[in-house]
N, C-alpha and C positions, 0 to 999 in steps of 0.2 A: 949074181947079182948084189952087190953092196949095199951096207947102212949108208945112211943120213948121216954130216958131219955138219953140226952145226959151225963150223967156222966159215965154211963155203958157203955160206949165207948169209955172215954178216953177224951170227947169232951167237950168244952165250951163257952159261946156265946161270949168271950172277945177275944178265941186265933181260932175257930173253929177246922179247921183240922190241922194247925201249931200247932208244939212241944211249950208245954203251958212253955216251959223256952226258953231264945234265946239260940241257936245250938252254940255246944262248936265249939270256934276257932281253937285248937289244939287235940292233942291224948297224954292221958296219956302216961308217958314214956314208953320206949321199943318201940314205931315205929316213932321214928322222922323224920328216913331215908324220910321214906313212907311219912309224912306229909312235909317235905321239898322240895321232890319232885315234889307232887301235887302242893303246890303253887309255882313251878317254870313251870309249865306245858307251859305256854304261852311263856315263854325265851327259852324252851329246844323243845318246836314245831319251832321255828324258826332256832334251830341248825341242825347237820345232825343226824343219828345214834340213832334216839328216840327209836325204838323197844332194840338197843344193850343194851341201858343205863335203860333200864325197868330189863332185862334180868339178869342186874347184881345187882340190887336192893337185899340185905338180905330176907331174910323171913320173912313173917311177922307174928309178934306175936300174934293170937289171945287170948293166956292169960293173955294178959295183959291189955286188954279191961275194961273198970271200970264203969259200968252202960249205962242206955240207950243213954246220951247224946253222948257218947264215939263209940258206937257201930253204933250210925247212920252216926256219920262224919267218921267212917272206911266205912260203906258202899260207901258213898259220895266219898271221896277220891277214892277207888279201883273203883269205877265204873268211874269217869274223867281218872284216869290213863288207862284203859282199853279200856275206848273209842279213846282215846288220841292215844294208840297204833293201836289198828285197822285201824285209817283213818288218821294216819300220813304220809300217803304216798297214792299214786294213785292207786295203787295196794293194794288193804286190806287183811290182815293178816287172813289165815283160819285157823290158830294157835294159841292158847293163854297160853302162858309159864306156866309152873308151879306154879312159886313163886306168879305168877299175877294170875291166874286161880283157884287156889284152896283155897285162905283165900277169893275171893270173892266168891266164891259158898259157904265158909263154914261163911261168916258174912251174904250172902243173905239168910240164912237158918235161921239166929239169928233175922232178919228183917220181914221173911216171903215172902221173893221178890225172882226173879230168880237172877241170876247175871248178870246183865246189866242195864245200868243208866233208871231210869224210873223216871218220875215225882217226885216223892216224895224227891228223892238225888238232880234231877235239881232244885228244888224252893222250896220246903217247909220246906226243911232242910238246905239251903243255904243260910243264912243272918244272918247280924247284924245289929245293930242299931248305928248308928253316934253320938247320943245324947243319952245315955243309959239309960234317964230316959223320952224321945220322943215316940211319936206313930210309930207302924210298920207300914208304909205306904211312897209310893214315898217321896223323901225328906229327909227322915231320916233314909233309909237304904241302905245296899251295899252287892254285895256280898261276900263270903267266899272264892268263886271258881271259875274258869272259864277256857276257854282252849284258846281263843284268848288273849281277854279282848278287855277293849273300850267301848267307850257308847251302841252301839247297842247291843251287847251282853249283855252287863248288863242290862240295859234298858228292851231287851225282857223280861228275868225272872224277874226284880222286878216288872215289872207290873202284872204277876203270882203271887208274895207272895202278895199284894196289895189286889188282887183279892181273896186270899186266905183269909186274914183277914177279910174283909169287909163280908166275908160269914158269921161269926161268929154270926152274928144274924141270918139269914134267918136260918140257925139250929137252933136255937133257937127258933125260930118262927115256925118251923114245930113241933119241940116240944110242943110247945104252943096249935097248929093246933088240934094236934090229942086229946090233952087232953080235947078241947073241944068241939072233937065229942064223946069222951067217957062219959064224961059231959051232951051232948046233949045241950051245950049253944052255941046260935047262935051268943050272941053279943062276948062272947071270941073268939068265931071263925072270928067272921070281925077284930076286933083287930089284933089277930094273923095273919091275911093276909095282912094287912096295914102294919105290920113289915115286915112282907115275902117280898111286894113290894118295901117299902124303902129299904129293902138290896139287893135286885135284881136290883135296880134303881142304889145304889148307884156303885155295882160290875160292871155292866154296862158303867157307865160314867169313871171308871178306862180303860175299856177292850177297850173303846175311844180314848184313848190316846197313843196306841199304835206307832203311826206315828211321835208323837212328836220328838224321840231322837233314832226310829229304822229305819233306809231305808232298803226299799224292796233288795234291789241287796247288800249292806253288809250283810244281813240277810240270803240270800240265797245261798252268796257264801262264805262268812266266820264263821258265826254262824251255819245256819243248817248240816253241810255236818258232824261235831262229833257228832250228837245226831241220829244218823240213828244205825238202828239195823239189824241184820243178818237174817229176816224172810221175806221173797217175795222180797228181795235185791239182783237184776238182776246179781250183781259184787260176791255173796255168794251162788249159788243155792244149793250147802249142807252145805250151815251152816256154824259155827266155833266150831273145836273142843280144851276144855277146856281138857291140859296137867293136868294130876294127879289126877284128879276128878274121881273115880273108878266107881260112879255109875253112867256118862253117857257112861261108856264102849268104849269110843274112838269115840263116834259117833259125828257127829255134830250137834250143838244145832244149831235150829232157833228162837230165842227171837224176840219179837218184839222192834222196837226202842222208845226211851221216845216220848210222843206226849201228849197233853191237854185234850186228851182221857182216861188219868190215872189219870185226878183229880177227886176226888167223888165228886165236888158241883154240876153238871146237872143231873146226875144220883138221886142223893137224891132228887133232885126239882123233877124229872119224877115222882119218885114215891110218895111224897106226893100231888102232884098234877095230878095224872093218868094218866099220859100221857104216851101210849103205841109205842113201835115201832111195826111195822111187824114181824113175826114170819120169818128171813129169813138171809141170810148171813150176813147184817149189823147190825142184830141184839146178832147173834153169836160173831159176832167182838166186840161188845160192852160189853158183857158178859165177855170176852176173858181178855178185860183189867181190870177187878176187879183182875186178878190173877199178875198183876203189882202194886197196890194198897195195903198199910197197911191191914192187917187182918181186924183190927178195925173197919176200914171203910169202909170194904164191910162189916160186920157183920151191923152196921148202915145202911148201905142203905137196906139191906134185911130187916131189924126189920122196916124202914121206908113202905116200899112193903107190909110188912106182917099187918102192920097195920089198925086201922080204915079210913075208907076211908072220906078224906076229900072234893073228889067231890061228891061221893054219900050224905054227908050231904048238899053240896050248892043243888044241886038238888031238895032235900025234902025241904028245908027251903023254896025256891024259893022268895027270898028277892033281890029288885032289885039292892042294894048297895051291897052284898054278892056278889050275881053273878058277876056285873061288876068287883068286886076287886077280884076276883077269874080270871076271865078272862086275868086284865089287870096283873097278875102274869104270867097266860100261856104266854101272849105276849111278855112279856120280852124276857122269855126263848128260843122264838121264835126267837128274836130281837139278842141274844146272837149268836144264831147257824148261822145268816143271815150274821153278822160283822165275823164272825170265817169263811166262805164262802168267804167273800168279801175279807179279810185278804190274803185266801189260794190263793184268784185267784192273787192279784197284790205281793205277797210275795215268790209265790211259781211256781203256773202256769204260770205266765206270765216272768217268768225269762229263761235264756238260761240254759242248763246243761252242765257243763263245765268238771266234772268227773263222771263217771262208778258210784262211791258210791252216787252221789247225786242226781237222778232223779228227775225234774219236774213234771212229771205224776203220782208219788207216793209219798205215805208221807213218814213219819220217822217210822209213824207203819206197812207198808207196804202195804198199802192198796189206791184203785183208790180215792184218799180224794174228787174229787172236788165232784164225785156223790154222797158218802156217807154225804158228809157235807148239800146237797142241799136235800137231803132225811131225812135229821132229821130235817130242816130245815119246810121243806112242812108237814111232818108229823106233828110236835107240836103245826105247827098254824092251823092244819084243827081238832084239838080239844077243842078248844071252847067251854061253854055252851049255847046254845041258850036260 
């Protein structure tokens, strides 16, 4: 059994799951109208007839896309326009027009994700550096795309991007930890787990900064409504029809909305630490979230899960310092889930629902999120090595 290697999955210690290039700030010539429309979304949403304006856009030219950065930007732009089209009115749209639906579907095929806004487009492909020579972290990054704009929306997403960047060292630690297991090298494993602990702690510190510039009321009423999907959404019982997409045969599609559960960070941590989740509806949901991740990220998670067991080697070695380090890593993953639960309570559950498409009892991914998050936390904390 061999250890995972980041390079085999297009990942790196420096960038983690983020692209290894600064995301494109405009599309290649041929789709300028769509670029301009997307950048103007905050203004257009304040105007009237948003949906009419989308229908008047000229056909999107898939053939004009040149390379990976272009394709990923196209997915981001189409996703933002699509979500805005859907939630620009109190009454959701039950059908997406062909000029939007078809290219969204086609670009989704290119990136291996469904035609709906997912975490990769919302966060990982949605940043630029203020100082191009500076770090990718809060204080030196800004969003390329937003819905309404403003401090709260910007900060909410920037926090996630910063966490993703800091996760690079944790991914490298996973590689090193599994390599140490293959070599049966307890000292190397201890060093890898120390690096994993430090990276997890750095990510958790960033997560704790969320309240600095993102207010719960503003988040719920001005940020959250636009990231909902069309599955388990009470206002869209039959999903959404994608006009012009022959493969869907005119049947309404029920895709999940954007959610942090679509980040590949915590599943990889569960994998390397051997944190198991009960085989129930919640586990099925977590597995379903992988269909919204980039395929290479999913392949990495699966390789980590199949790889040599760090947990079993820690048990076998039975060294106090090694066990303590391992348990600290598990505890921080538990802390992540506890903090997420805390935020869900204040930013969502405690808020008053104002529109049908933004329920306070259902997560953007279409789940009873308080129940799920509490179960995640408890299952994690119960899996320390004694």
